[in-house]
MILUMPA-980240 format. One record per residue (C-alpha): x, y, z. Coordinates in steps of 0.001 Angstrom, whole numbers, padded with zeros to 6 digits, always signed. Layout:
<nodes>
XYZ
...
</nodes>
This chain:
<nodes>
-040330+009961+023414
-041100+008599+020029
-038773+006256+018168
-038514+004244+014955
-039971+000503+015389
-039930-002100+012703
-041678-005100+011934
-040498-008319+009990
-043020-009804+007418
-042787-013038+005156
-043124-012616+001584
-044718-015968+000943
-041632-016908-001146
-038555-018843-000985
-034927-018670-001952
-033745-020067-005027
-033191-023780-004925
-035006-024353-001612
-037719-026919-001299
-040779-026005+000668
-040669-029115+003300
-036609-028156+003880
-037491-024581+004739
-040817-025489+006798
-038784-027694+008847
-036072-024987+009334
-038590-022587+010119
-040458-025003+012450
-037231-025382+014277
-036654-021658+014571
-040144-020670+015913
-040710-023920+018103
-043697-025495+016045
-044485-028014+013670
-043554-028328+010194
-047146-028650+008893
-048158-025277+010772
-045078-023534+009424
-045747-024798+005636
-049211-023215+005814
-047651-019858+007105
-045155-019731+004588
-047756-019771+001859
-049382-016700+003279
-047723-013650+002411
-047681-010799+004741
-047505-012673+007903
-045664-010796+010576
-043311-012565+012654
-041905-009692+014943
-043240-006168+015190
-042260-003099+017394
-038522-003671+017439
-035485-001520+016696
-033600-001742+013262
-030588-003851+014698
-033115-006347+016315
-035203-006341+013036
-031888-007344+011028
-031208-010104+013647
-034747-011719+013034
-034412-011030+009269
-031035-012922+009108
-032461-015947+011147
-035566-016395+008765
-033236-015757+005556
-030918-018471+006815
-033789-020965+006774
-034336-020198+002888
-037578-018432+003572
-037532-014749+002395
-039115-011661+004410
-038736-007919+004607
-038422-005362+007106
-041247-002814+007132
-040288+001093+007317
-040667+002544+010818
-043935+002717+012553
-044011+006065+014567
-046066+005507+017943
-047632+008819+017316
-049067+007340+013800
-049736+004519+015572
-052179+005962+018071
-054089+007731+015394
-055178+004807+013372
-055025+001218+014790
-052607-001028+012727
-054135-003959+010690
-054399-007280+012405
-051672-009536+011106
-052613-012989+009544
-050429-014716+012482
-048093-013558+014865
-045070-016012+015517
-042467-015145+017698
-039265-017364+018102
-038018-018148+021514
-034307-017392+020206
-033030-015776+017116
-029604-016672+015945
-027013-013901+016479
-025221-012679+013539
-021955-014013+012804
-018473-012181+013492
-018113-009128+011251
-017723-009773+007704
-019319-013006+007661
-022882-014631+007932
-024234-018196+008385
-023169-020804+005679
-026454-022123+004981
-027569-018348+004026
-028089-017580+000500
-026820-015651-001658
-023200-015251-000268
-023051-012005+001665
-019787-009986+002224
-018961-007171+004407
-016930-004389+002195
-014862-002126+004415
-014736+001668+002789
-011718+002512+004538
-009667+000787+001868
-007825+002884-000848
-009928+002778-004168
-008190+001609-007577
-008911+003131-010699
-008902-000143-012509
-012262-001023-010732
-013716+002235-011704
-017522+001486-012601
-018745+001717-015964
-022105+003553-016302
-024813+001769-018244
-027605+004104-019434
-030202+001410-019908
-030738-002217-018628
-033319-004463-019979
-033634-008199-020112
-035859-011484-019885
-036383-014554-018073
-033138-015921-019353
-030693-013060-019434
-029629-009512-018782
-028912-006849-021585
-026723-003912-020803
-027705-002438-024087
-024005-002036-025179
-023195-002910-028667
-019768-004666-028197
-021245-006818-025283
-023382-009923-025619
-026472-010522-023364
-025429-011910-019792
-026974-015150-018581
-027584-014877-014869
-025076-017325-013988
-022438-014930-015160
-023435-012214-012635
-020564-012333-009872
-021915-009752-007498
-024463-007089-006658
-024801-003871-004775
-027527-001532-004383
-026686+001921-002928
-027899+005584-003101
-025297+008032-005055
-025504+011495-003265
-024220+014496-005455
-025122+017571-003778
-028709+017693-003194
-029418+015087-005586
-029667+011613-004539
-030232+008442-006945
-030659+004713-006438
-028273+002650-008661
-027196-000827-009153
-023830-002112-009315
-023127-005262-011118
-019946-007513-011609
-019953-009883-014518
-017604-012810-015250
-014769-011676-017587
-015019-008109-016771
-012691-006328-014191
-014922-003225-013937
-018217-003319-012768
-021439-001891-014279
-023506+000794-012717
-027147+001916-013715
-029484+004217-012324
-032723+002158-011449
-034788+004759-013449
-032884+003512-016365
-033844-000096-016134
-036706-001408-018307
-038389-003706-015738
-041277-005004-018108
-039059-007364-019915
-038350-009237-016787
-040457-011948-015202
-041146-009767-012057
-044177-007749-010533
-043716-003937-011783
-044676-001637-008989
-045506+002241-009073
-042432+002866-007511
-039429+001790-009344
-037301+001047-005821
-039933-001657-004920
-039454-003391-008667
-035837-002835-008252
-036138-005247-005259
-038069-007773-007192
-035248-007664-009950
-032638-008347-007293
-034396-011149-005738
-034830-012375-009485
-031140-012306-010183
-030320-014042-006545
-033101-016849-007407
-031558-017402-010978
-027985-017608-009530
-027901-018600-005915
-024077-018302-005725
-024125-014367-006556
-022401-012322-003992
-024208-009686-002032
-022511-006838-000450
-024009-006833+003205
-026318-003520+003049
-027779-004668-000236
-029061-007615+001855
-030600-005113+004339
-031921-003299+001516
-033628-006299+000078
-035001-006957+003792
-036681-003588+003374
-033950-000900+004680
-032957+002060+002432
-029943+001649+000111
-026670+002976+001772
-025782+006676+000771
-022230+006769-001258
-020533+009889-002624
-018449+009214-005726
-015092+008178-003785
-016851+005531-001591
-018800+004003-004671
-015224+003480-006129
-014024+002151-002945
-017142-000304-002696
-016076-001200-006301
-012500-001997-005180
-013414-003773-002304
-015754-006262-004099
-013385-006445-007182
-010576-007323-005204
-012310-009901-003138
-013431-011685-006274
-010002-011437-007818
-008491-012808-004500
-010733-015932-004986
-011399-015831-001193
-015029-015121-001499
-016041-018560+000298
-013603-017380+003044
-015565-014356+003679
-019227-015576+003773
</nodes>
């Protein structure tokens, strides 16, 4: 029987504020090797650290790697039928850790991981005061984000409180969107990623907007290491598809994040 198998690939980049020597040391401890060898591996984008695993196992490996300060992604499923039709390219180097840290209890991740990740339950009652405000266009630069709303100033990256990525489902139409909470504003801002002008940001622009969108989220996290990420958004940054939400669940997500920010208990949840 054919099953979906994934692989975890290093991006060759480090999380914001992380030093190469420190990350190499943590990765060396994780993979039971030397810091010098791991420093060389970290400089080579595309190194496969694990392959042919199910999604849950892939997420465990990704979390373990992210907790060291190295960035990685989970490649889309590799079907066994396709693999038999064409041999997979040989990876630059394969590293298999002897043990992978297990994920923390629901609602938390390891304290060493950045950015801060929270689990938002979508079963709670939504509150209209957190109704997302639709933004028709987002642009920006290396210094700030512009929501292109006349009465709002440009937003410095350190004013971004929380981010979430999701697929809005409306009948047969699905649109990938970004939700962003900004300091001093109760309601979050939401924008279709096809309405984001990526060219102004210091990121690589890919033919597919969803790939470029990942780059934008990585940029925001790099510029603001304390930003809050909803858990499935971290999964999206690791290569998974955004979670599908209807209008009611979108408001529940906004309510959950907004209430957590309002309570001031974010650190207790991460």
